[in-house]
C-alpha positions as CSV (number, residue, x, y, z in Angstrom):
1,X,-5.3,-3.5,-8.1
2,X,-7.0,-2.0,-5.3
3,X,-5.5,-1.1,-2.1
4,X,-7.9,-3.6,-0.7
5,X,-6.5,-6.4,-2.5
6,X,-3.1,-5.3,-2.1
7,X,-3.8,-5.2,1.9
8,X,-5.2,-9.0,1.6
9,X,-1.8,-10.2,-0.4
10,X,0.3,-8.6,2.1
11,X,-1.6,-10.2,4.8
12,X,-1.1,-13.7,3.1
13,X,2.5,-13.1,2.4
14,X,3.3,-12.1,6.0
15,X,1.3,-15.3,7.3
16,X,3.1,-17.5,4.9
17,X,6.6,-16.2,4.7
18,X,8.8,-14.8,7.0
19,X,9.6,-11.1,5.7
20,X,12.7,-9.7,7.0
21,X,12.5,-6.2,5.2
22,X,10.3,-3.9,3.2
23,X,12.6,-4.8,0.2
24,X,12.0,-8.2,0.5
25,X,8.2,-7.5,0.7
26,X,8.0,-5.3,-2.3
27,X,9.8,-7.5,-4.4
28,X,7.1,-10.2,-3.6
29,X,4.6,-7.5,-4.4
30,X,6.2,-6.7,-7.7
31,X,6.5,-10.4,-8.8
32,X,2.6,-10.8,-8.1
33,X,2.1,-7.8,-10.5
34,X,1.5,-5.0,-7.9
35,X,3.1,-1.7,-9.1
36,X,3.9,-0.3,-5.7
37,X,6.3,2.4,-4.4
38,X,8.3,1.9,-0.9
39,X,6.4,4.9,0.4
40,X,3.0,3.4,-0.3
41,X,4.3,0.1,1.1
42,X,5.7,1.6,4.2
43,X,2.1,3.2,4.3
44,X,0.5,0.1,3.9
45,X,2.6,-1.5,6.9
46,X,1.4,1.5,9.1
47,X,-2.3,1.2,7.9
48,X,-2.3,-2.7,8.8
49,X,-0.5,-2.2,12.1
50,X,2.4,-4.5,11.0
51,X,4.8,-5.2,13.3
52,X,8.7,-6.6,13.1
53,X,8.8,-9.4,16.0
54,X,11.4,-11.9,16.9
55,X,11.2,-15.5,15.2
56,X,11.9,-18.9,16.6
57,X,15.1,-18.8,14.4
58,X,16.5,-15.9,16.1
59,X,16.0,-13.1,13.7
60,X,13.3,-10.6,13.2
61,X,10.3,-10.8,10.6
62,X,7.2,-8.8,9.8
63,X,3.8,-10.1,11.4
64,X,0.5,-8.7,11.8
65,X,0.3,-7.2,15.3
66,X,-3.0,-9.3,16.3
67,X,-1.2,-12.5,15.2
68,X,2.4,-12.2,16.8
69,X,3.1,-14.0,20.3
70,X,6.0,-13.3,22.2
71,X,4.5,-14.3,25.8
72,X,4.0,-10.7,26.4
73,X,0.5,-9.6,27.6
74,X,-2.4,-9.9,24.5
75,X,-3.3,-6.4,23.3
76,X,-6.9,-5.9,24.2
77,X,-9.0,-4.6,21.5
78,X,-9.5,-1.0,23.1
79,X,-6.0,-0.8,23.9
80,X,-3.7,1.6,21.6
81,X,-1.0,-0.1,20.2
82,X,1.1,3.1,21.0
83,X,0.2,2.3,24.7
84,X,1.4,-1.2,24.4
85,X,4.2,-0.4,22.7
86,X,5.7,2.8,24.3
87,X,8.7,2.1,26.6
88,X,10.1,5.9,27.4
89,X,10.7,9.4,26.0
90,X,13.6,11.2,26.6
91,X,14.4,15.0,25.5
92,X,17.6,16.4,24.4
93,X,17.2,20.2,24.0
94,X,13.9,20.4,21.6
95,X,14.2,17.1,20.2
96,X,12.9,14.0,21.8
97,X,13.5,10.2,21.4
98,X,10.9,7.6,22.2
99,X,11.9,4.3,22.7
100,X,9.4,1.4,21.7
101,X,9.3,-2.4,21.8
102,X,11.1,-3.8,18.9
103,X,8.6,-3.3,15.4
104,X,6.4,-0.9,17.0
105,X,8.3,2.3,16.1
106,X,6.8,2.7,12.5
107,X,3.0,2.3,13.7
108,X,3.6,4.8,16.7
109,X,5.3,7.3,14.8
110,X,2.5,7.1,12.2
111,X,-0.1,7.7,15.0
112,X,1.6,10.8,16.0
113,X,2.0,12.3,12.7
114,X,-1.6,11.8,12.3
115,X,-3.1,13.1,15.7
116,X,-0.3,15.3,17.1
117,X,0.3,17.6,14.2
118,X,-0.6,20.8,16.0
119,X,2.4,20.5,18.2
120,X,4.8,18.0,16.4
121,X,6.1,18.9,13.0
122,X,7.1,15.5,12.5
123,X,8.9,11.9,13.1
124,X,11.7,9.7,12.0
125,X,11.1,6.0,12.8
126,X,13.4,3.0,13.0
127,X,12.5,-0.5,14.5
128,X,12.6,0.8,18.2
129,X,13.1,4.3,18.3
130,X,11.3,7.4,17.0
131,X,13.2,10.7,16.4
132,X,10.2,13.5,17.4
133,X,10.7,16.9,16.2
134,X,8.4,19.5,18.1
135,X,7.1,22.7,16.4
136,X,8.8,26.2,17.1
137,X,8.0,27.4,20.3
138,X,6.4,24.2,22.0
139,X,7.8,23.2,25.2
140,X,8.3,19.6,26.6
141,X,5.3,19.9,28.5
142,X,3.2,20.6,25.6
143,X,4.6,17.6,23.6
144,X,4.2,15.3,26.4
145,X,0.5,16.6,27.1
146,X,-0.1,16.2,23.2
147,X,1.5,12.7,23.3
148,X,-0.7,11.5,26.5
149,X,-3.9,11.4,24.4
150,X,-2.1,8.7,22.1
151,X,0.0,7.3,24.3
152,X,-1.8,7.2,27.9
153,X,1.2,5.9,30.0
154,X,3.5,8.5,28.8
155,X,5.3,10.7,31.8
């Protein structure tokens, strides 16, 4: 089955079921006949800008970024998801840790990996934290400057 049909099914599943983990989503896709790996599903989640957000039941579940409502300001169409989800950045030696709103770290890390590869070697993302690994001989100012293209409100 095609990527487009897989994305449609993922969207339908997220809209109809409280999906609390990638494993849960992967199992549902497998039950529906999709032969998909965890890595492919992770890429799909990034591409679709799926976020993990609080539910009315007190837990967290995957939601499409354009449909979830937390009472926070609505993201305008021309506003970067990274700008909205970014909280702060702190450095420890050459490494940096970026804090995000819950559920935004994977999408922001994906954007950093795609758009700042000249200065950033790679990222590791959790739910609300990103470990940022700069390339050799890249200083903090260069890191912040390269991220400012993606995250305009970074300091």
